[in-house]
DRENSEKE-486096 format. One record per residue (C-alpha): x, y, z. Coordinates in Angstrom, 1 decimal, always signed. Each point is the difference from the previous one (the first is absolute). Example, Ala and Ser with C-alpha at 12.3 -4.5 7.8 and 13.67 -1.06 7.14 Angstrom:
BEGIN
(site (+12.3, -4.5, +7.8))
(site (+1.4, +3.4, -0.7))
END
This chain:
BEGIN
(site (-9.0, -45.6, -12.1))
(site (+2.0, +0.9, -3.1))
(site (+3.3, +2.0, +0.0))
(site (-1.8, +2.9, -1.7))
(site (-2.6, +0.0, +2.8))
(site (+2.7, -0.1, +2.7))
(site (+1.8, +2.9, -1.7))
(site (-3.2, +2.1, -0.1))
(site (-0.8, -0.7, +3.6))
(site (+3.4, +1.2, +1.3))
(site (+0.0, +3.0, -2.3))
(site (-3.1, +1.5, +1.8))
(site (+0.8, +3.5, +1.2))
(site (-0.1, +0.6, +3.7))
(site (-2.7, +2.4, +1.2))
(site (+0.7, +3.6, +1.0))
(site (-0.1, -0.9, +3.7))
(site (+3.6, -1.1, -0.7))
(site (+1.3, +3.0, -1.9))
(site (+3.7, -1.1, +0.1))
(site (-1.0, -3.3, -1.5))
(site (-1.9, +1.8, -2.7))
(site (+3.1, +2.0, -0.8))
(site (+2.1, -3.2, -0.2))
(site (-2.7, -1.5, -2.3))
(site (+0.4, +3.0, -2.3))
(site (+3.7, -0.7, -0.1))
(site (-0.7, -3.6, -1.0))
(site (-2.3, +1.2, -2.8))
(site (+2.7, +2.4, -1.1))
(site (+2.5, -2.9, -0.2))
(site (-2.4, -1.9, -2.2))
(site (-0.3, +2.9, -2.4))
(site (+3.8, +0.4, -0.1))
(site (+0.3, -3.7, -0.9))
(site (-2.6, +0.5, -2.7))
(site (+2.1, +2.8, -1.5))
(site (+3.1, -2.2, +0.1))
(site (-1.9, -2.8, -1.7))
(site (-1.0, +2.4, -2.7))
(site (+3.6, +0.7, -0.8))
(site (+0.4, -3.7, -0.8))
(site (-3.4, -0.4, -1.8))
(site (+0.1, +3.0, -2.3))
(site (+3.0, -0.9, -2.2))
(site (-1.5, -3.4, -0.8))
(site (-3.7, +0.8, -0.2))
(site (-0.3, +3.7, -0.5))
(site (-3.0, +2.0, +1.5))
(site (-2.4, -2.9, -0.3))
(site (-3.1, -0.4, +2.1))
(site (+1.8, -1.4, +3.0))
(site (+2.6, +2.9, +0.0))
(site (-2.8, +2.5, -0.3))
(site (-1.9, -1.4, +3.0))
(site (+3.2, -0.1, +2.0))
(site (+0.8, +3.6, -0.8))
(site (-3.5, +1.1, +0.8))
(site (+0.2, -1.7, +3.4))
(site (+3.3, +1.8, +0.9))
(site (-1.4, +3.3, -1.2))
(site (-3.2, -0.4, +2.0))
(site (+1.9, -0.7, +3.2))
(site (+2.8, +2.7, -0.2))
(site (-2.3, +2.7, -1.4))
(site (-2.2, -0.1, +3.1))
(site (+0.6, -2.5, +2.8))
(site (+3.7, +0.8, +0.4))
(site (-0.8, +3.7, +0.4))
(site (-2.5, -0.8, +2.7))
(site (+2.6, -2.1, +1.8))
(site (+2.5, +2.8, -0.1))
(site (-2.7, +2.4, +1.4))
(site (-0.7, -2.4, +2.8))
(site (+3.7, +0.2, +1.0))
(site (+0.6, +3.7, -0.6))
(site (-3.3, +1.4, +1.5))
(site (-0.7, -2.5, +2.8))
(site (+2.6, -2.6, +0.8))
(site (+3.1, +2.2, +0.1))
(site (-1.5, +3.0, +1.8))
(site (-1.6, -2.3, +2.6))
(site (+3.4, -1.8, +0.6))
(site (+1.8, +3.3, +0.2))
(site (-2.5, +1.2, +2.6))
(site (+0.4, -3.2, +2.0))
(site (+3.6, -1.1, -0.2))
(site (+2.5, +0.9, +2.7))
(site (+3.8, -0.3, +0.5))
(site (+1.6, -2.5, -2.4))
(site (-3.2, -0.5, -1.9))
(site (-0.3, +3.7, -0.7))
(site (+3.7, +0.2, -1.1))
(site (-0.6, -2.9, -2.4))
(site (-3.1, +1.6, -1.4))
(site (+1.9, +3.3, -0.5))
(site (+2.5, -2.0, -2.1))
(site (-2.4, -2.0, -2.0))
(site (-3.0, +2.2, -0.7))
(site (+1.7, +2.5, -2.3))
(site (+1.4, -2.8, -2.1))
(site (-3.4, -1.8, -0.2))
(site (-1.7, +3.2, -1.2))
(site (+2.8, +0.5, -2.5))
(site (-0.5, -3.6, -1.2))
(site (-3.7, +0.6, -0.6))
(site (+0.8, +3.0, -2.2))
(site (+2.7, -1.7, -2.0))
(site (-2.1, -3.1, -0.5))
(site (-2.8, +2.2, -1.3))
(site (+2.4, +1.4, -2.6))
(site (+1.3, -3.4, -0.9))
(site (-3.6, -1.3, -0.4))
(site (-0.9, +2.8, -2.5))
(site (+2.8, -1.3, -2.2))
(site (-1.1, -3.6, +0.2))
(site (-3.7, +0.9, -0.2))
(site (+0.4, +1.6, -3.4))
(site (+1.4, -3.2, -1.4))
(site (-2.6, -2.2, +1.7))
(site (-2.9, +2.1, -1.4))
(site (+1.2, -0.8, -3.5))
(site (+0.3, -3.7, +0.8))
(site (-3.5, +0.0, +1.6))
(site (-1.4, +1.5, -3.2))
(site (+1.8, -2.5, -2.2))
(site (+1.9, +2.8, -1.7))
(site (+3.5, -0.9, +1.1))
(site (+2.1, -2.9, +1.3))
(site (+2.8, +2.2, +1.3))
(site (+0.7, -0.1, +3.8))
(site (+3.4, +1.3, +1.2))
(site (+1.8, -2.5, +2.2))
(site (+2.1, +2.6, +1.8))
(site (-3.1, +2.1, +0.8))
(site (-1.9, -3.0, +1.3))
(site (+3.0, -1.1, +2.1))
(site (+0.5, +3.4, +1.5))
(site (-3.6, +0.3, +1.0))
(site (-0.2, -3.6, +1.4))
(site (+3.3, +0.3, +1.9))
(site (-1.0, +3.3, +1.5))
(site (-3.4, -1.3, +1.2))
(site (+1.5, -3.2, +1.3))
(site (+2.6, +1.8, +2.1))
(site (-2.5, +2.5, +1.2))
(site (-2.5, -2.6, +1.2))
(site (+2.8, -2.0, +1.7))
(site (+1.0, +3.1, +2.0))
(site (-3.6, +0.7, +1.1))
(site (-0.7, -3.6, +0.9))
(site (+3.3, -0.3, +2.0))
(site (-0.5, +3.3, +2.0))
(site (-3.3, +1.9, -0.4))
(site (-2.5, -2.8, +0.2))
(site (+1.6, -1.7, +3.1))
(site (+0.2, +3.4, +1.7))
(site (-3.7, +0.8, -0.6))
(site (-1.1, -3.4, +1.2))
(site (+2.1, +0.5, +3.2))
(site (-1.0, +3.6, +0.7))
(site (-3.6, +0.5, -1.1))
(site (-2.8, -0.4, +2.4))
(site (-3.2, -1.8, -1.1))
(site (-1.6, +3.5, -0.3))
(site (+2.8, +1.1, -2.3))
(site (-0.3, -3.1, -2.1))
(site (-3.7, +0.6, -0.3))
(site (+0.7, +3.7, -1.0))
(site (+2.4, -1.1, -2.7))
(site (-2.3, -2.7, -1.4))
(site (-2.9, +2.5, +0.0))
(site (+2.0, +2.5, -2.0))
(site (+1.1, -2.6, -2.5))
(site (-3.6, -1.1, -0.6))
(site (-1.2, +3.5, -0.4))
(site (+2.7, +0.7, -2.5))
(site (-1.3, -2.9, -2.1))
(site (-3.6, +1.2, +0.3))
(site (-0.9, -2.9, +2.3))
(site (-2.4, +0.5, +2.9))
(site (+2.1, -0.9, +3.0))
(site (-1.0, -3.3, +1.7))
(site (+1.5, +1.3, +3.2))
(site (-2.2, +1.4, +2.8))
(site (-1.9, +3.0, -1.2))
(site (+1.8, +2.2, +2.5))
(site (+3.0, -0.2, -2.3))
(site (-1.5, +2.2, -2.7))
(site (-2.2, +3.2, +0.1))
(site (-3.6, -1.0, +0.5))
(site (-2.4, +1.0, -2.7))
(site (-3.8, -0.3, +0.2))
(site (-2.9, +1.2, -2.2))
(site (-2.3, +2.3, +1.9))
(site (-2.5, +2.8, -0.6))
(site (+1.5, +2.7, -2.1))
(site (-0.7, +2.6, +2.7))
(site (+2.5, -1.8, +2.3))
(site (+2.7, -0.8, -2.5))
(site (+2.9, +1.5, -1.8))
(site (+1.4, -1.0, -3.4))
(site (-0.8, -3.5, -1.3))
(site (-2.2, -0.9, +2.9))
(site (+2.8, +0.0, +2.6))
(site (-1.3, +1.1, +3.4))
(site (+2.3, +2.6, +1.5))
(site (-0.5, -1.5, +3.5))
(site (+0.9, -3.4, -1.3))
(site (+3.3, +1.0, -1.6))
(site (+2.5, -1.8, +2.2))
(site (+3.1, -2.0, -0.3))
(site (+1.0, -2.4, +2.7))
(site (+3.7, +0.4, +0.9))
(site (+2.4, -2.9, +0.7))
(site (+3.5, +0.8, -1.3))
(site (+1.7, +0.3, +3.4))
(site (-0.5, +0.3, +3.8))
(site (+1.3, +2.4, +2.6))
(site (+0.7, -1.1, +3.6))
(site (+1.7, +1.8, +2.9))
(site (+3.0, -2.2, -0.5))
(site (+0.2, +1.1, -3.7))
(site (+0.5, +3.7, +0.6))
(site (+3.1, +1.8, +1.2))
(site (+0.1, +1.9, +3.2))
(site (+0.7, +3.3, -1.8))
(site (-3.0, +1.1, -2.2))
(site (+2.3, +2.1, -2.3))
(site (+2.1, -3.1, -0.6))
(site (-3.2, -2.1, -0.6))
(site (-1.2, +2.6, -2.5))
(site (+3.4, -0.2, -1.8))
(site (-0.4, -3.8, -0.1))
(site (-3.4, +0.2, -1.6))
(site (+1.0, +2.8, -2.3))
(site (+2.9, -2.1, -1.3))
(site (-2.4, -2.9, -0.6))
(site (-2.4, +2.3, -1.9))
(site (+2.9, +1.0, -2.2))
(site (+1.0, -3.6, -0.6))
(site (-3.5, -0.9, -0.8))
(site (-0.2, +2.8, -2.6))
(site (-3.0, +1.7, +1.7))
(site (-1.3, +2.8, -2.1))
(site (+1.4, +3.2, +1.5))
(site (+0.9, -1.4, +3.5))
(site (+1.1, +3.6, +1.0))
(site (-3.5, +1.4, -0.5))
(site (-1.8, +0.9, +3.2))
(site (-3.2, +1.8, +1.0))
(site (+0.5, +3.1, +2.1))
(site (-3.1, +1.0, +2.0))
(site (-0.2, +3.4, +1.7))
(site (-2.6, +2.0, +1.8))
(site (-0.8, +3.7, -0.4))
(site (-0.7, +2.5, +2.7))
(site (-3.7, -0.9, +0.0))
(site (+0.7, -3.7, +0.5))
(site (-0.8, -1.0, -3.6))
(site (+2.3, -2.7, -1.4))
(site (+1.6, -0.3, -3.4))
(site (+2.4, -2.5, -1.5))
(site (+2.2, -0.4, -3.1))
(site (+2.7, -2.3, -1.4))
(site (+3.6, +1.1, +0.3))
(site (+3.3, -1.8, -0.4))
(site (+2.2, -0.7, +3.0))
(site (+3.6, +1.1, -0.5))
(site (+1.7, -1.2, +3.2))
(site (-0.7, -1.9, +3.1))
(site (+2.3, -0.5, +3.0))
(site (-0.3, +0.0, +3.8))
(site (-1.0, +3.7, -0.1))
(site (-3.1, -0.7, -2.1))
(site (-1.5, +0.0, -3.5))
(site (+0.9, +2.8, -2.4))
(site (-1.6, +1.5, -3.1))
(site (+0.4, +3.3, -1.9))
(site (-2.6, +2.4, -1.2))
(site (-1.2, +3.7, -0.2))
(site (-0.4, +1.4, +3.5))
(site (-2.8, +2.2, -1.3))
(site (-2.0, -2.9, -1.3))
(site (-3.2, -1.2, +1.6))
(site (+1.8, -2.6, +2.1))
(site (+2.6, +2.6, +0.9))
(site (-2.6, +2.5, +1.2))
(site (-1.7, -2.8, +2.0))
(site (+3.2, -1.2, +1.6))
(site (+0.7, +3.6, +1.0))
(site (-3.4, +0.0, +1.9))
(site (+0.2, -3.5, +1.2))
(site (+3.4, -1.7, -0.2))
(site (-1.2, -3.6, +0.3))
(site (-0.6, -2.4, -2.9))
(site (-0.5, -3.6, -0.9))
(site (+1.8, -2.0, -2.7))
(site (-1.2, -3.1, -1.7))
(site (+2.0, -2.4, -2.2))
(site (-2.1, -2.7, -1.8))
(site (+1.9, -2.7, -1.8))
(site (-2.8, -2.0, -1.7))
(site (+2.3, -2.6, -1.6))
(site (+1.2, -1.0, +3.5))
(site (-3.4, +0.5, +1.7))
(site (+1.6, +2.4, +2.4))
(site (-0.5, +3.5, +1.4))
(site (+1.8, +2.2, +2.4))
(site (-1.7, +2.8, +2.0))
(site (+2.2, +2.7, +1.5))
(site (-1.1, +2.9, +2.3))
(site (+2.0, +2.8, +1.5))
(site (+1.0, +3.6, +0.1))
(site (+1.4, +1.7, -3.1))
(site (+3.0, +2.4, -0.1))
(site (+1.8, +1.6, -2.8))
(site (+3.4, -1.4, -1.0))
(site (+3.0, +2.3, +0.3))
(site (+0.9, +2.4, -2.8))
(site (+3.1, -2.1, -0.7))
(site (-2.1, -3.2, -0.5))
(site (-2.5, +1.8, -2.2))
(site (+2.9, +1.5, -2.1))
(site (+1.6, -3.4, -0.3))
(site (-3.1, -1.6, -1.4))
(site (-1.1, +2.9, -2.1))
(site (+3.3, +0.2, -1.9))
(site (+0.0, -3.8, -0.5))
(site (-3.2, +0.4, -2.1))
(site (+0.0, +0.4, -3.8))
(site (+0.2, +3.7, -0.9))
(site (-3.4, +0.0, -1.6))
(site (-1.5, -1.3, +3.2))
(site (+1.8, +2.8, +1.9))
(site (-1.5, +2.5, -2.3))
(site (-3.5, -1.5, +0.4))
(site (+0.3, +0.4, +3.7))
(site (+0.8, +3.7, -0.4))
(site (-2.7, +0.6, -2.6))
(site (-2.9, -1.7, +1.7))
(site (-2.1, +1.6, +2.8))
(site (-1.1, -3.4, +1.0))
(site (-3.7, -0.4, +0.8))
(site (-0.9, +3.5, -1.2))
(site (-2.5, +0.4, -2.8))
(site (+1.2, +1.0, -3.5))
(site (-1.9, +0.8, -3.2))
(site (+1.3, -2.7, -2.3))
(site (+2.9, -2.3, -1.0))
(site (+1.4, +2.7, -2.3))
(site (+0.5, +2.3, +3.0))
(site (+1.8, -2.7, +1.9))
(site (+2.4, -0.5, -2.9))
(site (+0.5, +3.7, -0.3))
(site (+0.9, +0.2, +3.7))
(site (+2.4, -2.9, -0.5))
(site (+1.7, +1.7, -3.0))
(site (+0.3, +3.2, +1.9))
(site (+1.6, -1.8, +3.0))
(site (+2.4, -1.9, -2.3))
(site (+1.1, +3.2, -1.6))
(site (+0.8, +1.6, +3.3))
(site (+1.6, -3.1, +1.6))
(site (+2.2, -1.1, -2.9))
(site (+1.9, -3.3, +0.5))
(site (+0.5, +0.5, +3.7))
(site (-3.3, +0.7, +1.8))
(site (+0.0, +1.0, +3.6))
(site (-2.3, -1.8, +2.5))
(site (-2.8, +2.3, +0.9))
(site (-0.8, +0.6, +3.7))
(site (-3.5, -1.4, -0.5))
(site (+1.3, -3.4, -1.0))
(site (+1.5, -2.7, +2.2))
(site (-0.3, -3.1, +2.1))
(site (-2.3, -1.3, +2.7))
(site (+0.8, -2.8, +2.4))
(site (-2.6, -1.8, +1.9))
(site (+1.4, -1.1, +3.4))
(site (-2.0, -3.2, +0.8))
(site (-1.6, -0.8, +3.3))
(site (-2.2, -2.8, -1.3))
(site (+0.8, -2.5, -2.8))
(site (-2.3, -2.9, -0.9))
(site (+0.9, -2.9, -2.3))
(site (-3.0, -1.8, -1.7))
(site (+0.2, -3.3, -1.8))
(site (-3.1, -1.3, -1.8))
(site (-1.2, -3.4, +1.0))
(site (-2.8, -2.3, -1.0))
(site (-3.7, +0.6, +1.1))
(site (+0.9, +3.7, +0.9))
(site (+1.8, -1.3, +3.1))
(site (+3.0, +2.2, -0.7))
(site (+3.2, +0.3, +1.9))
(site (+0.7, +3.4, +1.6))
(site (+3.1, +0.9, +2.1))
(site (+0.2, +3.5, +1.3))
(site (+3.0, +1.9, +1.5))
(site (-0.6, +2.9, +2.4))
(site (+2.8, +2.4, +1.0))
(site (+0.5, +0.5, +3.7))
(site (+1.0, +3.2, +1.9))
(site (+3.6, -1.3, +0.3))
(site (+0.3, -0.6, -3.8))
(site (-0.4, -3.7, +0.2))
(site (-2.7, -2.0, -1.9))
(site (-2.5, -2.5, +1.2))
(site (-1.8, -2.3, -2.4))
(site (-3.2, -1.9, +0.3))
(site (-2.5, -1.9, -2.2))
(site (-3.3, +1.6, -1.0))
(site (-3.1, -1.8, -0.9))
(site (-1.1, +0.2, -3.6))
END
């Protein structure tokens, strides 16, 4: 076998069942393109933008205009969030130190690439033989240092911490980003089948068949803390670190005097051993329902982490002092909106709403006063369930139930 054949054999990319190896292979390809640019610096003064120089410039452009961006997306949208959700103790501290710098590197390298790209495009077209050595060195040095940092810290951590299910999840996401049908088990991606139109939704996807198998983490009795509020705080912090979209959003379900339920999304503003607090208009639909039936259920769903938390209990109003403290912490325009709106009541049109706002603003001035009909609710929990998605719908469920003496007992529920 020739040397060329040996080189081709060892350059074969790993499959996406080894996503960390794929990311390392991308680094190797980047290094080759960086070397090509450095070789161009030596080639151009002697040969100009000849055919060989044009092909080299075209190869570099092809890689950094597309493949490099996909590589960055793999890290920013999948690898880093998954690590932040999984890492603990010293690993979490190290990530907190490294991730902001890695993201900043990506942004700076993108800017440096735009400078080099403009020069390479002219070389690729044969229109110029000018390539700035300082620009190329700055770009190459930044990428080299960046990759070394990731290979020394991020890749080893991922190999050590990720479960086989997490590796499969990462590899599947990377394939889909590249428009590749995942070779992983079908349970890793939403199932799509063509069926009769009468049973289908858009593009032939069957509503009943829309499912995604979970596998990012697990939840055992040993994993959870004894105090459910502390456990909620732990998961909430992990949702923040994983950059979950609006981790503070929760569904609030209430029941009216006739037993008819309704639900809506609100934002939690505080949680502590007393319970879970949000603020609203006391005369709204939920306010009226809570007056008739002071029990509610909250639901947090953090899709990125494949987690949900269900909370049930009695709802009480916060003190006037607490409501004041939060009301006056809000922007003045939000304070005026709370005064102007008769929440959940019908109104003729948007123009009337804005007229009401203007009238309230004129009266309130720069220092609005909290109206009596606006304030906080606190749900005092008696039952809190933590749900972690698992493969084959065999999910983990750990529930805490409050006892008469104020203590909590926890147990596993079947999925």
